[in-house]
N, C-alpha and C positions, 0 to 999 in steps of 0.2 A: 504493499500499499504505499502510496506516495505522500509524503509529510511535507506540512506547509512549513514554510521559514517563516520564523517569528523574530520579533524586534527584540533588540539585545537590551533589555531594560535589567534593572536591579533584580527585580523578582525572577527574571528568567535566568539570570547568572547565578542566582543561589540554586535554582532549581536544577541548572547545569553541574554545579558543584555537589549536589546530593544524589544526584542520579549520574553514575560514570559512564553508563551505558548509552547516554545522549550526544550526538554528535554536535560540536559548536556551530557547523554549518547552518543547523537549523535555526539559528537565532540571527542571521544575517539578515540586514534590511535590505531588500530587494526592489522596493517601491519608494521613491523620494517624493514626498509629497511638500509642495511648496505651499505654506502657510497663507502667504498674500495672494497667491493666483486661487486657492481654495475658496478665501473670502470674497472674490470678485463674482458681481451678478453676471451669469452666462445669458440669461435672456433679456433680450430688449425690453426697455420700460414702455409702458403704454400710456398715453392720455386718456382721459374720460371717454372721449369720442371713439377712438381706437377700440378700446375695451368693450364700450357699447357695441361697435360694429361686429368685433369677435362674438359677441352673445347673440347679436342677431344673425349672424349666418350660420348657428347651431339650429335656428328655428326654421325647419323646412317650409311651414305654411306661410310664415312672413317672407322668405324668398321667394316663394312662388307667386306670392300676392305682389311682391315689388317686381317681379319681371312683367307680369300682367299689366300692371300700372303704369310701367315706363313704356312697354309696348303700346297700350291704348293711347297713351298722350301724345308719344311719338307720331302713329299714325293719322291721329286726329289733327294735330298741328301741321301735318304734311297733305292734308286733304285736298288743298288747291292744286297741288300738284301730282297728286296718285290717284284722284278720282278718275272713275274710267269716262263718265259723263259729266255734263252741267247739272248739278243737282236742281237747278229751278227749269231747265228745259222741258218741254211738255211735248208730248208724241201722243195724241188721242187716239190714233188708230193703233198704238202699242200698249193700249191701257191693260191693266190687271194680266200681266205675262207673269207666268211661274218662273220660278229661280232654273237656271240652266247654267251647267257648267261642262264644256264639251267633253274633257277627258274623263269626268265622272259619269257622262250620260250611259256609257257602255257597261256600267254597273248598275244601272236601274236608278240611279239616285240624281238630283239636279238636273234632269233629262228635259225639262221643260213640258212635260206632259201634264195635262187637266183632265178632270172628270167632270163629264156633263151631268145633267139631271137624271139621264138613265142609268148612271153609275159605269158609263162607258169611256176608257182613257183616250184620248185624242192629243195630237200634238197642237199646241195653242201657238207655236211660233209659227208653224205652217198654214194654220187656219186664218191668221193674220196677217199672213204677207211679209214676214220678216226675213230680210236677207240673210243668207247661210252664215255669213262672217260678222253677223251682229247677234251678240247674246246678252243678257242681264243676270249678273251672278246670283242676285238676291231678288230679281224679277222687277216689277214695276208697281206704282200704284194706280189709283183710278184715273190720273191725269197721265199717265205714260212715262212719268217721272223715274229714273233708275232709283231705285231704293238704297242700294249699296253707297251711292253717292250721297244721297240724302242722309243716310246714317253716319257717314264719316263727317259731313259738314254739321250736322246737328250735335254729333258728340264734341265737337271743336267748340261750338257755341255754349254748350252746357257745361265744358272745362273753363272755358274763358270767364263764365260768370262765376264758377265756383273758385277759381284761383284770384280773381280780383276781391271777391268777398272775403277768402281767407287773407289776403293781403291787409285789407280795412280792418278786418277782425284782429289782426297781428299788431298792428299799429294804434288803433284806438284802445285796445283791450290792455296793451303793454303801458300804454301812458298813463290811462286811468288808473289802473291798478296800481302802479307804482305809486303815485302822488297820494292816493287814498290810504295806502298801507303805510308809506314812509311819514305823512304828516299825523294820521291817527287823529285820537278826540274828537272834536266836534266836527272837524272837517271830514273826518271818515265817516261819522255818523250821518252827514247830509248826503255825501256823495253816495252812500249805500242805501238812502231812502229815495234817491233819484234814480238810482237801478231798480229798486222794487217797484216803482212806478211804471218805469219802461216795460219791465217783464209783465207786467198786468195788463198791458195792452195788447190784443190778438195781432198776430202778423196779417191776417186778413183785413182787418181795420186800416192797418197802414197801407196794404196794396191798394186798398180802394181809395185812400186819401192821396195815394201816388198817380194814381190814374186820373184824378181831377186835376192834379196839377201838371202831369206829364203825360206824353203820349205813350201807349203801350208798347214796349220795346226792352232791349237789353238794358240800356240806362236805368229804366224804372224800377227793373228787377234788381238791379245791384244794389241800388239806392235802398230798397226796401229789405233786401237782406242785409245790407251793411247797418242799417238803424238798430238791430236788435242782435245780431250774430256774435257782436264783440261783448256781450254782456257776462257771458261764461267765462271768457278768457280774462276779463279784467278782475273777477272775483277769486279765479286762481292764481291770478299774479298777485293779487292785494294779500292773500293767505300766505304765499311764499315771502312776500317782502315783510309782513309781520314775523315771520319765523325769522328771517336770516338778518332783519336789522339789529338784533340783539346778539349777533356771533361777534366772537372776539375780534376777528379781522375788520369788522364794521366798526365796532367801538374804536379801536386802534386809528382807523384811517379819520374817524371823527375828532380824536384826540389830535393828531397830526394836522388838522386844519383844513381837510380836503373839503370842497363844497358839497352839498346833498346831491347835486346833479351828477358830479363826478362819481360819488360813491355808489348811486343808484344805476349807474350805466357802466361802471367798470368793475363793480365788487357785487352788487344784488343780482343784476341783470344775467351776467355769465353762469351763475350758479343755479340757474332754474330755467336755462336753455332746453334741457331733455323734456321738462314738462310743457313748456310751450310748442315744441315741435309735435309732441303727441296731440296736445290741443289743436293746433293747425289741421293735423291729419285727420282728426275727427271731424273737423269742421267743413273739411273739403265734400265729403259724400253728402253731408247735411245740407250744404248748399246746392249741391245736384240734385238731390231729391225735392228740395222746395222749388227750384226752379221748373222741374219737370211736372210738378204738382200744378204751378200756376199755369204752365203751357197747357197742361192737360185740361184745366176747366175753362180755358179760352182767353186768360188775361195776360198771358206771359208773350213769347216771340211772336210776332205778327206776321202773317203771310207775306211772301213767299217763302221766307226764312225757315228753316227746321230747325228744331231742337228735339231731344230725344222724348220731351214731353208731347210736342206736337205729332210727333210720329206715331207714339203710341195712340193718341186721342183718334188720329186717321185711320189706324189699324183697327182701332175697338169697334169702329162703325162697320166694318166689313168681315169681322173676325169669324162669323159663322161660314161664310163663303172662301174668304182669302185669308186663313189665319197667319200667314207668313208675313203680313203686313204689319202685324201686330208683335208677333213673336220675336222677330230679329232686333227690333229695338228694344224690347223688354228684356232680352237676353243680354243686349249690350249694356244697358244701364245696371243690371243686376251684377253683372262681373264687374262692371267699373266700381259700384258701390261696395260690394264684397271685398274687392282687392284693397281699396283704401282703409276700409274697417279693419280687415285683417292685418293689415301692415301697421295700421296705427296701435293695435293691440300688441303686435311683436316689438314694437318700439317702446312702448310702454315697460314691457317686460325687458328689454335690453337696457334702458336707460335706469331703472330702478328693478334689480334683481328681486327685493323684498315683495313686490306685487304678484311675484309667481307663488308665495306661500299662501 
């Protein structure tokens, strides 16, 4: 049996003298350990966001949601260049065409076939005289407009509304919450009572008021969402400000004579960025849904522009006969909202691992 060489310590030397059958070679040090090298940190240090990204990558659901969110956002904002047709171009003679993709038609799917009232399948494209080299991937609506192009442009409009509303939510919510939490006292009480009044006003009332002052469209929807969406953000920022302003590093900055504005934006705000990012990610799908709701009930984006809400409303009217006109826009808004919500949930766990418990 092979014996391991031991370090020549005092104890081992005494053991060697007591046991004459042991060889001194067993006590030779064959591995030299550098104490300074042993104390060095071998792994590279990670900052707060790098460590959060490392945890986020372990969440498979959040990474899949991130991929879908980036893909949909990228495709939507490239819609003017990648759309196969003009989304507002009308072709009444090609109205209500079924989806068709030539290379999938041989498998019996997306083959442009329809079913008449007798239950007999027929080629819709051949019946309406559509040229052989013209096809619509997701079909056409009642006015002969390409549904795929309208979905891409509609998603683009919905995302513009959501991102602008999230930006206003970010700016107003942070400023209001920081001021309220930092000043405290009577000022904080008055500011919070104002928020309670704004919260008590239903959003639909604000929408109606906006319609009286502004024409229905993108601007009125953005203003409506911006008037109330920042309240949640301001309350979150206020709560974090109340907690952080009593920390040692903030007290030290005040003792050193730094201005309150500098303390708020250089010491307090950076320490709540994780929570702010999560709140913004949750605000985006809420804004998308609210815009779709307004467009669905007819007080949103006016014709001929399309948003996901108007497309769902148009498809809803013919759902029994042409279900694809409603299913595809509904699928798009569902995937979009699920992606942002799952991603926001993953970011919350990544920025604050205690939330997982």
